[in-house]
MARBA-3410 file (N, C-alpha, C, O; in Angstrom, 1 decimal):
66
-26.4,-42.0,24.3,-26.9,-41.6,23.0,-26.1,-40.4,22.5,-25.9,-39.5,23.4 ~ -25.8,-40.3,21.3,-25.1,-39.1,20.8,-26.1,-38.4,19.8,-26.7,-39.1,18.9 ~ -26.1,-37.1,19.9,-27.0,-36.3,19.0,-26.1,-35.2,18.5,-25.0,-34.9,19.0 ~ -26.6,-34.5,17.4,-25.8,-33.5,16.8,-26.7,-32.2,16.7,-27.8,-32.2,16.4 ~ -26.0,-31.1,17.1,-26.7,-29.8,16.9,-26.7,-29.4,15.5,-25.6,-29.2,14.9
-27.8,-29.4,14.9,-28.0,-29.1,13.4,-27.8,-27.6,13.3,-27.1,-27.1,12.4 ~ -28.5,-26.8,14.1,-28.5,-25.4,14.0,-29.2,-24.8,15.3,-29.8,-25.5,16.1 ~ -29.1,-23.5,15.4,-29.8,-22.7,16.4,-30.8,-21.9,15.8,-30.6,-21.2,14.8 ~ -32.0,-21.8,16.4,-33.1,-21.0,15.9,-33.6,-20.3,17.2,-34.3,-20.8,18.0 ~ -33.3,-19.0,17.3,-33.7,-18.2,18.5,-33.2,-18.8,19.7,-32.0,-19.0,19.9
-34.1,-19.1,20.7,-33.7,-19.7,21.9,-33.6,-21.2,21.9,-33.6,-21.8,23.0 ~ -33.6,-21.8,20.8,-33.6,-23.3,20.7,-32.5,-23.8,19.9,-32.0,-23.2,18.9 ~ -32.0,-25.0,20.2,-31.0,-25.7,19.4,-31.9,-26.8,18.7,-32.7,-27.5,19.4 ~ -31.7,-26.9,17.4,-32.4,-28.0,16.7,-31.4,-29.2,16.6,-30.3,-29.1,16.1 ~ -31.8,-30.2,17.3,-31.0,-31.4,17.5,-31.4,-32.5,16.5,-32.6,-32.8,16.4
-30.4,-33.1,15.9,-30.7,-34.3,15.0,-30.5,-35.5,15.9,-29.4,-35.8,16.4 ~ -31.5,-36.3,16.0,-31.5,-37.5,16.8,-30.9,-38.7,16.0,-30.8,-38.5,14.7 ~ -30.5,-39.8,16.6,-29.9,-40.9,15.9,-30.8,-41.5,14.8,-30.4,-42.0,13.8 ~ -32.1,-41.3,15.0,-33.1,-41.8,14.0,-33.4,-40.8,12.9,-34.3,-41.0,12.1 ~ -32.6,-39.8,12.8,-32.7,-38.7,11.8,-33.9,-37.8,12.0,-34.1,-36.9,11.1
-34.6,-37.9,13.1,-35.6,-36.9,13.4,-35.0,-35.7,14.1,-33.9,-35.8,14.6 ~ -35.7,-34.6,14.0,-35.2,-33.3,14.6,-36.1,-32.9,15.8,-37.3,-33.0,15.7 ~ -35.5,-32.4,16.9,-36.2,-31.9,18.0,-35.6,-30.6,18.4,-34.5,-30.3,18.2 ~ -36.5,-29.7,19.0,-36.0,-28.5,19.5,-35.8,-28.6,21.0,-36.6,-29.1,21.8 ~ -34.6,-28.1,21.4,-34.2,-28.2,22.8,-33.9,-26.8,23.3,-33.2,-26.1,22.5
-34.3,-26.3,24.4,-33.9,-25.0,24.9,-32.4,-24.8,24.8,-31.7,-25.6,25.3 ~ -32.0,-23.7,24.2,-30.6,-23.4,24.1,-29.8,-23.4,25.4,-28.7,-23.8,25.5 ~ -30.5,-23.0,26.4,-29.8,-23.0,27.8,-29.5,-24.3,28.3,-28.7,-24.4,29.2 ~ -30.0,-25.4,27.7,-29.7,-26.8,28.2,-28.4,-27.3,27.5,-27.9,-28.4,27.8 ~ -27.9,-26.6,26.5,-26.8,-27.0,25.7,-25.5,-26.7,26.5,-25.4,-25.7,27.2
-24.5,-27.6,26.5,-23.3,-27.4,27.2,-22.6,-26.1,26.7,-22.7,-25.7,25.5 ~ -21.9,-25.5,27.5,-21.1,-24.3,27.2,-20.2,-24.6,26.0,-19.5,-25.6,26.0 ~ -20.1,-23.7,25.0,-19.2,-23.9,23.9,-19.9,-24.7,22.8,-19.2,-24.9,21.7 ~ -21.1,-25.1,22.9,-21.8,-25.8,21.9,-22.0,-24.9,20.6,-22.3,-23.7,20.8 ~ -21.9,-25.5,19.5,-22.1,-24.8,18.2,-22.7,-25.7,17.2,-22.8,-27.0,17.5
-23.1,-25.2,16.1,-23.6,-26.1,15.0,-22.6,-27.2,14.7,-21.4,-26.9,14.5 ~ -23.1,-28.4,14.6,-22.2,-29.5,14.3,-21.6,-30.2,15.5,-21.1,-31.3,15.4 ~ -21.8,-29.6,16.7,-21.3,-30.2,17.9,-22.1,-31.5,18.2,-23.3,-31.6,18.1 ~ -21.3,-32.5,18.6,-21.9,-33.8,19.0,-22.0,-33.8,20.5,-21.1,-33.5,21.2 ~ -23.3,-34.1,21.0,-23.6,-34.0,22.4,-23.9,-35.4,22.8,-24.7,-36.1,22.2
-23.4,-35.9,24.0,-23.7,-37.2,24.5,-24.8,-37.0,25.6,-24.7,-36.1,26.4 ~ -25.8,-37.8,25.5,-26.9,-37.8,26.5,-26.8,-39.2,27.2,-26.9,-40.2,26.5 ~ -26.7,-39.2,28.5,-26.6,-40.5,29.2,-27.2,-40.3,30.6,-27.4,-39.2,31.1 ~ -27.6,-41.4,31.1,-28.2,-41.5,32.5,-27.0,-41.7,33.4,-26.2,-42.6,33.3 ~ -26.9,-40.8,34.4,-25.9,-40.9,35.5,-26.5,-41.8,36.6,-27.2,-41.3,37.5
-26.2,-43.1,36.5,-26.8,-44.1,37.4,-26.4,-43.8,38.9,-27.3,-43.9,39.8 ~ -25.2,-43.5,39.1,-24.7,-43.2,40.5,-25.4,-42.0,41.1,-25.9,-42.1,42.2 ~ -25.5,-40.9,40.3,-26.2,-39.7,40.8,-27.7,-39.9,41.0,-28.3,-39.4,42.0 ~ -28.3,-40.7,40.1,-29.7,-41.0,40.2,-29.9,-41.7,41.6,-30.9,-41.5,42.2 ~ -29.1,-42.7,41.9,-29.3,-43.4,43.1,-29.1,-42.5,44.4,-29.8,-42.7,45.3
-28.1,-41.7,44.3,-27.9,-40.7,45.5,-29.1,-39.9,45.7,-29.6,-39.7,46.8 ~ -29.7,-39.4,44.6,-30.9,-38.5,44.7,-32.1,-39.3,45.2,-32.9,-38.8,45.9 ~ -32.2,-40.5,44.7,-33.3,-41.4,45.1,-33.3,-41.6,46.6,-34.2,-41.5,47.4 ~ -32.1,-42.0,47.1,-31.9,-42.2,48.5,-32.1,-41.0,49.4,-32.7,-41.1,50.4 ~ -31.7,-39.8,48.9,-31.9,-38.6,49.6,-33.4,-38.3,49.7,-33.9,-37.9,50.7
-34.2,-38.5,48.6,-35.6,-38.3,48.6,-36.3,-39.2,49.6,-37.2,-38.8,50.3 ~ -35.9,-40.5,49.6,-36.5,-41.5,50.5,-36.2,-41.1,51.9,-37.1,-41.2,52.8 ~ -35.0,-40.6,52.2,-34.7,-40.2,53.6,-35.6,-39.0,54.0,-36.0,-39.0,55.1 ~ -35.7,-38.0,53.1,-36.6,-36.9,53.4,-38.0,-37.3,53.7,-38.7,-36.8,54.6 ~ -38.5,-38.2,52.9,-39.9,-38.7,53.1,-40.0,-39.4,54.4,-41.0,-39.2,55.2
-39.0,-40.2,54.8,-39.1,-41.0,56.1,-39.1,-40.0,57.2,-39.8,-40.2,58.2 ~ -38.3,-38.9,57.1,-38.2,-37.9,58.2,-39.5,-37.1,58.3,-39.8,-36.7,59.4 ~ -40.2,-36.9,57.3,-41.5,-36.2,57.3,-42.5,-37.0,58.1,-43.3,-36.4,58.8 ~ -42.5,-38.3,57.9,-43.5,-39.2,58.5,-43.1,-39.8,59.8,-43.8,-40.6,60.3 ~ -42.0,-39.3,60.3,-41.5,-39.8,61.7,-42.5,-39.4,62.7,-43.0,-38.3,62.7
-42.7,-40.3,63.7,-43.5,-39.9,64.9,-42.8,-39.1,65.9,-43.4,-38.7,66.9
END
């Protein structure tokens, strides 16, 4: 999904969503160099998600080991 930074207000970036609605996102979550008019891509990193899921499962298994 691609969104556009409409403007900054204090500690928030006002983001225009594809459906033309606006949301406030903490400025610190914006990529370095972001400015008004920047197009930001938001995507799910499937590979990293799987690595983290496996790591969590491993930790849980180790906690419950006899």
